[in-house]
N, C-alpha and C positions, 0 to 999 in steps of 0.2 A: 804534326799534320799527317793525317792518314791519306794514303794514295793507293787506290785500287788498281793494280796492274792487270790482274786477271778479273774478268767480269764475273758477276754473279750468275750462276746457272739456275734457271727458274724451274722448280719442280712443283707440279700442281697435284694436290691430293684432295680427297673429299670424304665425307662420312656417308654411311648408308642412308638412303632415303627410300620410302616405300614406293615412290613413283618416279619415272624419269621425265615427267612434265613439270618444268620449272619456269618461273619468270626469269630466273637467272641460270644460265647454263654453267655447270661446274665440271671441271676436269675430274675424272675418276668417280663420278657420282651418278652412274647410270647413263651418262652421255659419252659416246665414243669420241675420242680426241679429234679424229679427222672430221667429225660432224660439225665442229665449231671452229676448227683451225685448219687452214690448208696444209697439206703435207709439206714438211720442211724440205728445203732444197740444200744440198751440199754446196757450200760456197768457199771461196778462198780468201775472204777478207771482209771487213766492214769499214765504211767511212761514214762518220756521224758528225753532225754539227747542230748546235742547239743554242737558243736564247733562253735564259732563265730569268724569271721575275719573282722575287721573294716578297710577296705581298701578304705578309702576316707577321706575327710576333714569335720571337725565338726560332727563327729559321736560319740555317747555315749552309755553307757551300758543300757540306756532306751530302746534300740532296743531289748533287751532280754525280755522285758515285766515285769521284776521283779525288776528293779532298776531305778534310775534317770540317767540323762545325765551328771551331774557334778561329777568328772571332765571328760573332753573329752577323748575319747579312740582311737583317730586317729592312725592307723597303728598297733594297738595291737591285740592280740588274747586271747581267754579265752574259757574254757569249763564250763558248768553248767548243772545240772540235776534238775528236779522237778517232784514230784509225789504226788498224794493224792487219797483217796478212799472214797466212801460214799454209803449209801443206802437210798431209793431203787435205783436200777440201772437206769441210766439216759443216754439219747442219746448224751448229751453234752460232755461226756467223749470221745465219738467216734469222733465227728466233730471238737471240739475246741482244741486249743493248747496254752500253755503258751508262745511259742516262734514264731512259724510260721505254720499257717494252710495250708495244701496242697490245690492245685487247683483241679478242676474237673478232672476225669480220662481222658486219651487220648481217642479220638473218632476215632475208627478204625485205631489206630496208628498215628492219626494226632493231632497236638497241639490243646489244648482246654483251654479257659480262662473264667473267670467270674469276675464280679464286686461285691465288698463287701463294704457296709457302716456299720461301727461298732458302737455299743452302749454298754455301761457298763451294765452288768447284772449278774444274779446269776443262778446257776444250780438248778434243782428242787429236788436234793437229800435232805433228812431230817437231817441225822447225818453223821459226819465223821467216818471213820473206821481206827483203828490203826492196823498196821501189824508188829509191833516190833520197836526196836530202830534204825533200819537202813534198807536200801535196798542196796544190793551189786550187782555190775556189775563185772563179773569175766572173764578174758581172758584165752586163752588156756594155758598160762604159770603160771596161778594161781594169777596173779596180780589183785588187786581189786580196784574198784572205789566205794566209799561209799557215799550214799545219806542218811545223818543222819536225824533223826526225829526232828522236831521242834514242840513243846518243847521237850527237852531231857528227862524231867521228868514231870509226871502229879501231880501237887501240887495245883490244883485249887479245891475249895470246890464244892460240889454238888449244882446244881441249876444254875451254870453259863454255858455259851456256851463253849463246848470243841472243840478244833481244833487239828488236827494232819496233818502236811504236811512234806514232805521229800525233802532234797536238798536245792536249792535256794542259794548256796554258789558258788561264782566265783572261779574257779581254773585255774592255769596256764596250758598251753598246754605242756605236758611232753611226750616225745617219746625217747625211747632207752637210758634212763638215767641209770647210773651204780647202783644206790641205790633206786631210786623212781620208783613206778609202772607207766606205761603209763596212761595218762588220755585221750588219743585219739589214735586209730589205724584205719586208713581208710581201708575199705573192710574186717575188721576182724569179726569173729564170737565170741560173748560173751554169757554168761548166766546171767540171772537175778534171784535173790533169796532174801528172807527175812525170819527172824526167827519165825514170828508169835508173838502174844502177848495176855495177859489177863489183862484187865484194873482193877484198884482199885475198890472195891465194891461200892464206892459212886460216880463212874464216870457217866457221861452222854454221853458216846461215845461207838461206836461199836468196835469190835475187830475181827480179824481172828486168832483163837487160834493155827492153824497149820502152819508149815513152807511151803514156796514155795522153792523147792529145786534147780532146775536148768532149767528154761525155756529159750529157745533160743532167742538171740537178735543179730541182724546183724547191723554192722556199714556200712554206704554207702561208695562207692568209692570216692576218692578225685577228686574234680573238678579242672582240670589243664588247663593252658594256656588260662585262661579266659580273654577276651578282649571285649571292647565296641567301636564300630566304628573304629576298628583297633588299639586302644590304650589298652595296658595291664592294667588289674585291679590288682594292687599290693599295698603293704603298701606304703604310701606317704613318700617322703624324708622329713627330718626335716625342718619344716617351709614352705614346699611347698604346694601349693593348688592341690588337686586331686578331680576333679568333671567332670561329663560328660554331654554333650548336651542331653537333653531329646527329646522324640518323639513328639515335638510340631508342627513343620512344615514339618517334614519328618520322615522316619523310623529310629529307633535306633537299630543298628545291633549288636547282641550279637554273640560271637563265643567262642568255647572251643574245647578241644580234647575229643572225645567220650571215654567212659570207655570200657575196653576189654569185659566186660559183660554189655551191655547197661542198664543203669538205668535212668529213666526219670528225668528231672530237674524241680524244682519249681522256677518260676520267679515271683517276686512280686514288682510292682511299687506302692509305698505308699505315700500318702499325709499326712503330719504331721502338727499339729497346735502349737500355742504358749503354753508355760507352764513355770512355775517358778521352780527354783532349790534352793531356799533359800532366806534369807533376806540380805539386804545390806544398808549401809548408808555412810556418809562422812568418817567414820573410817574403813569401810570394803569394799573391792573391790571384784568384781566378777572375776572368772577365765577366761582363754582364751576361746573365743567362746560365752561369755555371756555379757550382758549389764545390768546395773542397771537401772531399770525403776520403779518409784514410790515405792522404797524401796524393790524391788524384783529383783533377778538375773534371767534374761530371756534369753533363748537361742536365738542367733541371727538368726538361721535358723530353729527354731522350736525345739520341744522336741520329741525324739523318742518314748516316752511312750504315747504321745497324738496323737492317730491315728484317722484321719478324714475319711479315706477310702482307698481302694486299688484295683488294678487290679491284680488278681492272675491267673497264667497260669501254666499248666502242659505241658512240652515241651519234645518231643522225643529227645533221646540222639544221634542226628545226627550231632552235631557240629555247628549248626547255628539256630538263631531265630531272627525275626524282630518284634519289638514293633512299631506299627504304630499309627498315630494320631486318626484314626477312632476307635481304640480299647478303647480309653479313653472317648468316647462321654458320656456314662452314668455316669462315675465318675465325669467328669467335670460338667455335668448338675445337680449334687446333692451336690457339694461342693462349698461354697461361696469363691470367690477369696480372700476376706479380711480375712478369717479364715485360709487360707493356708499359712504356714510360711516356709515350706521346702518340698523337695521331696527326697526320698531315694529309692534305688533299692536293692533287695535281690536276689541272685542266689544261689540255694541250691540243694543238693541231700537229699532226705528223704527216710528212710526205716521204714515201718510200719508193725506191727504185732499185735498179741493178746496173752495173757497168761491166762490160766485157773486158777481160784482161788477157794479155799475152801469156804464154806459158812461162813458168818459173824455171830457173836453173838451180838445181839443188847444190849444196856445198860440195858434193862428190861428183858433179858433172852430169847428172841426169836431168832430163827434161820432163816436167810434170805439169799437168793442167790444173789451174786454180780458179778458172773463170766459172761463174761471175763473182762479183763482190756486191754485197748489200750496201745501199746508200740510204741514209735516213736523216732528214732535217726536221727538227722539232722546235716548236715555240711553246714553252712550258711556263705556266704560272703556278707557283706553290703557295699554299696558305696553311694556316694553323687551325685545327679542329679541336674543340674541347674534348676532354676525356669523358668517357661514359660515367 
């Protein structure tokens, strides 16, 4: 199982175009970055929580960015949270996401898109910061979702690299259960808190000694009646194929019911590459959706965790959006057809905010500011798109 500890750093490129007037704004293609994205803010951490719905064929948990694709997750749903903190404050906490990075903001209320080509990378913070043994998301009824610290206890000797992350555990979608707290409430207001911590004397990690009591956190409205080219995007029936024609020779029409209080959508068309999910031989077979090739179980339609590039759009909540072939020119021009193994589509509502943090105490006793931290709650539906 693949688990991404460090996030993907998103680098956006573009080819030369004779004019800077586009239907789709592209990084590095005659459009200044700050014209389509606000200037990133240096932050000291990120707290993210998401619901994933895998409403397509040959989809896996690798689309969360934290897991591999085996076994396949067609038709399933799950929630997962992830958080970590570090110093000095870094702009990567603002822009990047473990799950799904937002597109550029709406341009005077109009849809806006950008092309991203991804590379693996690291943020520039020096040390992780521990904020206690958990982060709690609490609803109005007192129900709590806990993102527990990994590792649960610091038992490493001084001199080694110390790490503190939170969450990363897949949870079922629970709503209105008699005994269990909800793990997802569309449109609800939560609070986020943590107890604070003091690290062992021989640690090489920073800490926030004071608690975060109750910072606001909003869950986005549910995305309902989602359809592509008039066909509903729902969990596939047992054994049935569910995939949609892509915008290769004509537009791909998306439709949905707008929220009562409009909230923009994030739409991401992503090219994924080949990736292995474990070993196999004559005595070991690969699971559904995988083929044994040269001793490795390889996804027949690519691995969700192997991102080659994507078109990311922010879309007004007006119930309709068209993905056209022209929007993919830069992406197609930078991705080798032989590397592309599959295409997937995400449709999501994202709620972003910030929380103010107390100063961190470094491992050598210095006080540093790491405020604020980015918060992001995402309701993401993934589906499968046919290859060109």
